[in-house]
N, C-alpha and C positions, 0 to 999 in steps of 0.2 A: 816252520816259516823262517825265512832268513831275517837277519838283523836289518838288512836294507829295506825289506818289505815292511818290517815293523816300524821303521823310521818313517816310511812313506805314509802309513796309516795314521801315525801319531801326528805327522805334519798336516794331513788332510783334516784331522779332527780339531786341531788347534789354530789352523790358519785358513784365511780366505783362499778358496781354490783358484781365484782369478788373479788377485793382486798380491797374495802371499802375506798380507798383514796379519799379525798375530792377535788373538783375542786378549783383551785386558779389561780393566774395570770400566773403561769408557767405550770400548768397542765390543759389542755383542754379536757373535756369529749366529746365523740361522741356517738350519738344514735345508737342502733342496727338498721341497715338499713332495716331489714325485718319487725319488729314489732313496733319500736319506743317506747317500754315500758321501757327499761333500757338503761344505759349508761356505757361506758367503757373508761378507760384511754389509752388503746392501744390494738393492735391486739393480743398480748400474753394473756392478761386477757380475751379477748373475746373468744379465743380458749379454755382456761381453764374452762370457765364458760359454755361452749356450752352444755355439757351433762345435767347440771341442768336446763338450760333455754330452751332447744330444744322444749319440748312439748308445753310450754306456748307460745313460739315465733311462732311456726307453727300455733297454733290456732288463735292467734291475726293477723298474716299475712294473713290467709285465710279470716278473717273478714274484714280486710282492702281491700283486693282484691275484695270481694263481694260488698263492699260499692261503689267502682268505677265501677264494672261491671254492677250492677243493677241500676245505676243512669240513669234517663231518659235523653237522649241527647236533646239539644235544637233544633237540626235539623238533617237531614240525612247527610251522608257523602258527598253528592253532594253540600250541602251548598246553598248559594243564587246566583242568576245571578248577576254578578258584575256591570251590567248596570241598571236594574230596581230594584235590591235589593229585589226581591221576591224569596221565596224558589223555588229551582228547583224541577221539578217532578221526581219521581222515574222511570218514563217511559223514557227510553233512546232516544226514537223517538221524544221527545218534547224539546230536546236541542242538541247542537252540540259543540264539542271541537275545538277551533281554534289552529291549530298547530304552528302558529307564536308566540303565547303568552301563550299557554296552559290554556286558560280561557274557561270555559263551559258557553255558551251563550244560553239563552232560545230562542225558535222559534219566540216569540213575538218581541224581540229586534232585531233579525236577519232580520225579516220581515220589521220592521220599518226602519232599515238602508237600506235595499234593495230598498224599495219604494222611499226613499229620493234620492238614487243614480240614480234610473231610472228617477225620476221626474226632477232632475237637471243635467242629463247626465254626471254623475261623474264616475270616475274609481271605480271598485269594491274593497273595502278595508275591513279589519277586523273591526267589529263594536266596538271592545274595544281598540286595540292598533293602528288601522289605517294602519297596514301593508298591502300592496297590496296582494290580494288573489291569490293563485296559482290554476291552473286548472288541473294539472297533479298529479297523485298519487306519482310519483317520487319526486316532489317538496314537497309534504306533508311529505314523509319519510325523506327528507333532513332537513326540519324544525324540525321534531321530534328529529332527531339525534343531531342537534345543541343544542336543548334545553336539551336533555339528557346529553350531554357532559358538559353542564353548571350546572349539578346536579339538574335539575328540576325533582322532584319526579313524577309529572303527566306525563311528557314526557317519563320517564323511565318506568312507568307502561304501557303506551300505546305501547312503543317499545316491552315490554314483550309480550303483547297480539299479536302483529304482528308476533313475533318470534314463539309464540305458534301456531298461525294459519298456519304457514309454517311447523309445526312439529318439530321445534327446541326447545324442552322443556328445555334443559340445559341452553341455552342462555336466554330463557324467564325467567327461575328461577333466573338467575343472575340479570336481570333488576328489577324483582319484589323484590328481596332481598334488593337491594340498595334503591329502592323507599320506602319499608317498614321501613328501618332504618331511613329514612328521615321523617317518620310519615304519609305516605300515607295509608289510611284505606283500599282502594280498593286493593292495592298491598298485604296487609295482607290477604285479602279475597282470592285473586288469589292463594297465597301460600297455604292457607288452602285447597282450592279445589285441588291443586296439590298433597297434601298429602292424601286427601280423595280418589282421583282416582288412585294415584300411577303411573300416566303417567310420564315417564322419570325417575322413581325411585320407591322405595318401599312405600307401604302404611304405614302411621304412624298416628294413630288416636290422640295420645297425642299431636303431633306437629300441626295437623289439628285443634284441639280444641284451642290450644294456640293462633294460628294466627287468628282464628275466633273470639276469645275473644278480641284480640286487634282491629280487624275490628269493632266488635260490640260496643266497647267503643267509637270508632270514629263515630258512628251513622250509621253503615252498616246494614240495616234490613235483607238482605239475610243471613248475618252471624248470626244474632239473630235467624232466622228461623232454621238454621242448628243446632245451640246450643240447641234450644228448643227441637228439635227432638232427639238429643243426650241424653238430660236429660230425656225425655220420655222413651227412649229405656232402660235407666238405672234406670227407676222407681223413678226418683227424680221429682215428679209431681209439687211441689210448685215452684221449680226453672224453670221448663219447662214453666209453665204458666207465670211466670215473664218475661221470654225472649219473648214469643209470644205477650204478652200485650205491651211491649215496642216497638216491631217491628210494631204491628198494629197501635199504636199511632203515628208512623212515616209515616203512609199511606200505609203500606205493605198489599196488598190484600190477599195473601196466608196465612199470619199469622192470619188475621181476620177470614178467612174461617175456619182455624183450631180451633180457639177459639169458633166459632159458633157450631162446632161439639162437643165441650166439655161442653156446657151449662148444668148445673145441674148434671154434672159428676165430672169435675175437676174445673169448674169455675161457680160462681153464676151468675144469671141473671143480678144483679146490677153491678157486675164487668164487665160483657160483654157489658152492655149498656154504661158504662163509656168509655170502649175501643172503642166502635163503634162511640160515639160522637167525641172522640179525633181523630179517623181515618178520619172521614168526615171533621173535622176542618183542618187536615193536607192537605187533598186533595183540599179543598176550598182555602187554603192559596197560592196554586201554580197557581191559575187561575186569569186571567185578560182579559178584552175585547181585548187588543192588542195580547195576547197569543192565544186567540180563533181565531182571524183573521189570525194570522201567521200560526198556525197549519193547518187551513183550506186551506190556500194558498199553503203551501208546500205539503200537501196531494194531492191537485189537480194537481200540476205540477210535481210531482214525479211518477205519474202513467204511 
């Protein structure tokens, strides 16, 4: 980099990009919140400089957004079971949410807890918080409501699903919106589906994509899958493949199947093989002898 360029960067870092005033003890400069490339001494200077900075700002903001969007999440939005600390499966049948504490518990830990209670003739309690278990759906609803009133995003999301299942899309949306504001990735995905389908309101692809992106950043593979197909539909192939690869690496079967169909068309055999290995590793990470026993036990007794 030339000395002239270095001087320019140093100038941008220490002086207001609009009026050129230098930072000192009395004047504190603030970054442009969108691109972080330049600094301003105040809102007035930022507004005056907007026309000159707009194009560069928009380009850099898009780059920063993509850096976050296409970063491989460490785990899916489900996270780990809080008891055994192994990743939770994407299969909803292999875990369950405890309405007393809003924790998602794998079937292996639920099974181990149930066997201990049977063996020692103990009262049935939550494997995580030890709250006595309720047997009625009304009690489940009351627990969820209490958690939702305490600003628990998981409970809000689940209350939204209950309202949706009863056809109350307006109330469902309210719950999901609050949960999304508190950072719940699945709530963002539910809102995205809401805008995709247009149930309870008008379809809005732009808002659907925004909320799907927020969910995807949080590790939601179904949101990635949707984004991948939106990019394919708009012929942005490279971006589409990135989304599908990230989702496949999280263990998402549909994304892996889609990638398999694109071998030697939009994805190389080597890239597919890498995605396949990561997909299998993600599935293997969710398995344990205790979970296998628990899943078999519940499958047998729920028939």
